[in-house]
C-alpha positions, 0 to 999 in steps of 0.5 A: 876488769881482767888485766893480762900480763902479755896484753899487746895493747899494753906493751905498745903503750910502754914502747914509745922512746928508744924502741928496740928493733932487734927482732925485725929488720926494716923490711919486716923480715926476721933477724936470725944472726943476732942473739938477745943481749940484755939491755937497760935503757935509762932516761935522766933529765940530761940524757938517755943511757943504753947499757948493754951486757957484752962481756968478752969484747974489746972496745975495738970490737964495737961499731956504733952508728946513727943512720937517720933515726936508727941507732945500730950497735954491732960487735964483731967476735973473732972466731978464735975467741970460741974455745974448741972442745966438747962442752959439758954445759954451755949457758952462753956463747960468745957471738957477734951481735947487732941491736938497733934502736929507734932514736927520737931525733926531736929529743936527742942532740946527735952531736953529743953521742958518747960510748964507753965500755968497761967491765963487760958493760957497753954504755951509749949516752945520747944527750937530750937537746936543751929544752927551749925556754919560754920567753919570760913574761915582761910587763911594759908600763905605758907612759 
């Protein structure tokens, strides 16, 4: 059997939780204004954690909203942050961006979402709901 690295069927298997929506808007049109932002999504026992590389911003530049199942992370870069002049080499730009993710609401406690920004890394934490514990088996003795 031949395995293809970019097999679309395989890609769909691995995109179940916290699906990025950054390339498509909800009407299926392309989002042209948002550059790719490198993102890690980590799942631990207690939470999901989204880490985003976002150097050059301040905490006040971020807007994070949960609307239904859509988690939106936006930044607003001040136009003055771009340096005037002719670049000899430019491998990155300081631009505003927006990333959206589908959140599994059945697994996330929406009352316990937090975010922090330090050293150019934005971290958004989505606490998981407490698992429903099964009622322990109890034996009742008949008298």
